[in-house]
GUMI-459381 format. One record per residue (C-alpha): residue number from 1; residue in three letters; x, y, z. Coordinates in nm, 3 decimals, decimal comma. Layout:
! residues N
> NUM/ALA/X/Y/Z $
...
This chain:
! residues 144
> 1/ASP/-1,633/1,855/1,036 $
> 2/LEU/-1,468/1,547/1,171 $
> 3/GLU/-1,589/1,424/1,508 $
> 4/LEU/-1,255/1,250/1,569 $
> 5/SER/-0,920/1,421/1,579 $
> 6/ILE/-0,692/1,331/1,289 $
> 7/GLU/-0,478/1,119/1,521 $
> 8/GLU/-0,785/0,931/1,647 $
> 9/LEU/-0,912/0,882/1,292 $
> 10/LEU/-0,588/0,728/1,165 $
> 11/HIS/-0,556/0,515/1,477 $
> 12/GLU/-0,915/0,390/1,436 $
> 13/VAL/-0,855/0,296/1,072 $
> 14/TRP/-0,537/0,110/1,169 $
> 15/VAL/-0,713/-0,073/1,456 $
> 16/GLN/-0,997/-0,182/1,224 $
> 17/ALA/-0,752/-0,340/0,980 $
> 18/THR/-0,756/-0,718/0,973 $
> 19/PRO/-0,443/-0,900/1,090 $
> 20/ASN/-0,391/-1,009/0,729 $
> 21/LEU/-0,393/-0,648/0,609 $
> 22/ARG/-0,159/-0,534/0,888 $
> 23/SER/0,084/-0,815/0,808 $
> 24/LEU/0,125/-0,671/0,457 $
> 25/ALA/0,294/-0,363/0,605 $
> 26/THR/0,629/-0,542/0,589 $
> 27/ASP/0,597/-0,562/0,207 $
> 28/GLY/0,601/-0,182/0,187 $
> 29/GLN/0,288/-0,162/-0,029 $
> 30/LEU/0,031/-0,041/0,226 $
> 31/ALA/-0,093/0,314/0,183 $
> 32/PHE/-0,352/0,548/0,329 $
> 33/PHE/-0,546/0,702/0,038 $
> 34/VAL/-0,695/1,022/0,180 $
> 35/SER/-0,892/1,328/0,071 $
> 36/SER/-0,709/1,661/0,067 $
> 37/ASP/-0,873/1,782/0,389 $
> 38/ILE/-0,751/1,473/0,579 $
> 39/TYR/-0,403/1,515/0,432 $
> 40/ASP/-0,395/1,884/0,529 $
> 41/ALA/-0,524/1,811/0,880 $
> 42/TYR/-0,252/1,551/0,937 $
> 43/GLN/0,017/1,784/0,802 $
> 44/PHE/-0,109/2,060/1,034 $
> 45/TYR/-0,114/1,814/1,327 $
> 46/LEU/0,249/1,715/1,260 $
> 47/ASP/0,355/2,078/1,222 $
> 48/GLU/0,182/2,167/1,549 $
> 49/LYS/0,353/1,883/1,735 $
> 50/GLY/0,690/1,948/1,571 $
> 51/LEU/0,706/1,586/1,463 $
> 52/ALA/0,935/1,493/1,176 $
> 53/ASN/0,713/1,236/1,007 $
> 54/ILE/0,777/1,381/0,662 $
> 55/THR/1,029/1,257/0,405 $
> 56/GLY/1,055/1,329/0,037 $
> 57/GLU/0,813/1,519/-0,180 $
> 58/ALA/0,544/1,425/-0,429 $
> 59/ASN/0,405/1,693/-0,660 $
> 60/CYS/0,562/1,969/-0,446 $
> 61/ARG/0,384/1,832/-0,137 $
> 62/PRO/0,567/1,653/0,141 $
> 63/THR/0,509/1,280/0,174 $
> 64/LEU/0,344/1,211/0,508 $
> 65/TYR/0,362/0,881/0,698 $
> 66/TYR/0,154/0,727/0,974 $
> 67/HIS/0,331/0,436/1,148 $
> 68/GLY/0,567/0,417/0,849 $
> 69/ILE/0,278/0,388/0,600 $
> 70/PRO/0,266/0,664/0,337 $
> 71/MET/-0,037/0,883/0,287 $
> 72/VAL/-0,146/0,938/-0,073 $
> 73/GLU/-0,349/1,254/-0,125 $
> 74/ILE/-0,643/1,219/-0,365 $
> 75/PRO/-0,743/1,577/-0,458 $
> 76/ALA/-1,097/1,485/-0,566 $
> 77/SER/-1,198/1,847/-0,635 $
> 78/GLN/-0,940/1,863/-0,914 $
> 79/TYR/-1,127/1,583/-1,090 $
> 80/GLY/-1,462/1,762/-1,100 $
> 81/LEU/-1,597/1,626/-0,771 $
> 82/HIS/-1,691/1,955/-0,609 $
> 83/ARG/-1,895/1,799/-0,331 $
> 84/ALA/-1,634/1,537/-0,252 $
> 85/GLN/-1,660/1,363/0,082 $
> 86/SER/-1,376/1,331/0,325 $
> 87/PHE/-1,228/0,983/0,319 $
> 88/CYS/-0,944/0,770/0,446 $
> 89/ILE/-0,883/0,428/0,288 $
> 90/LEU/-0,613/0,188/0,403 $
> 91/THR/-0,520/-0,088/0,160 $
> 92/ASP/-0,234/-0,256/-0,019 $
> 93/ARG/-0,149/-0,078/-0,345 $
> 94/ARG/-0,154/-0,416/-0,523 $
> 95/ASN/-0,518/-0,454/-0,420 $
> 96/LEU/-0,631/-0,178/-0,659 $
> 97/VAL/-0,680/-0,229/-1,031 $
> 98/LEU/-0,708/0,068/-1,265 $
> 99/ALA/-0,897/0,032/-1,593 $
> 100/LEU/-0,919/0,269/-1,888 $
> 101/ASN/-1,184/0,259/-2,156 $
> 102/THR/-1,168/0,446/-2,485 $
> 103/ALA/-1,395/0,225/-2,696 $
> 104/ASP/-1,739/0,222/-2,536 $
> 105/SER/-1,806/0,580/-2,438 $
> 106/PRO/-2,010/0,809/-2,665 $
> 107/GLU/-1,779/1,101/-2,599 $
> 108/LYS/-1,473/0,903/-2,711 $
> 109/GLU/-1,223/1,083/-2,919 $
> 110/ILE/-0,884/0,960/-3,030 $
> 111/ARG/-0,668/1,184/-3,246 $
> 112/MET/-0,331/1,092/-3,386 $
> 113/TRP/-0,098/1,298/-3,601 $
> 114/TYR/0,259/1,299/-3,722 $
> 115/ASN/0,488/1,600/-3,709 $
> 116/PRO/0,748/1,554/-3,988 $
> 117/ASP/0,951/1,855/-3,872 $
> 118/GLN/1,022/1,696/-3,534 $
> 119/MET/0,975/1,339/-3,655 $
> 120/GLU/0,731/1,253/-3,381 $
> 121/ASN/0,388/1,096/-3,343 $
> 122/ARG/0,134/1,259/-3,117 $
> 123/GLN/-0,184/1,119/-2,971 $
> 124/ARG/-0,472/1,268/-2,780 $
> 125/ALA/-0,754/1,062/-2,632 $
> 126/THR/-1,061/1,114/-2,420 $
> 127/PHE/-1,127/0,815/-2,198 $
> 128/LEU/-1,303/0,690/-1,889 $
> 129/ALA/-1,112/0,553/-1,593 $
> 130/GLY/-1,224/0,331/-1,309 $
> 131/CYS/-1,077/0,151/-1,013 $
> 132/GLU/-1,166/-0,191/-0,875 $
> 133/ILE/-1,074/-0,351/-0,543 $
> 134/LEU/-0,955/-0,711/-0,571 $
> 135/ASP/-1,002/-0,825/-0,209 $
> 136/GLU/-1,250/-0,640/0,016 $
> 137/GLU/-1,089/-0,803/0,323 $
> 138/LEU/-0,779/-0,594/0,257 $
> 139/VAL/-0,955/-0,257/0,278 $
> 140/VAL/-1,050/-0,031/0,568 $
> 141/ARG/-1,263/0,275/0,485 $
> 142/ALA/-1,363/0,584/0,679 $
> 143/ILE/-1,590/0,807/0,471 $
> 144/PHE/-1,769/1,118/0,603 $
């Protein structure tokens, strides 16, 4: 359970942001990366208040905004994290680096084949993925 209301939580994360991070809002690259429960709570809050803070859709889910900053839902349970914590992370999208590794893991598997009937190449790979933050000063976290 969250001790803060969803509105208080998002406000607190925004207030904790450094002036440098807030100034990046004009570039349009800031985003709140949130767990599914936070996303659902904010959607419920907006529905309850009758506020139209929703535009567009992503993966059949409405895109939610807080102060014009989009919320990106990270459904951690779909990635095998059954005891995932609730979290809300505010950062610039350009501050995150994604890395993939297919060479160093023991469970690596890369399969390639050619289908002459359809004249196409197919590939299947098992890989590890990770994310790195470039500048810690440009991140605000709330993890429960």
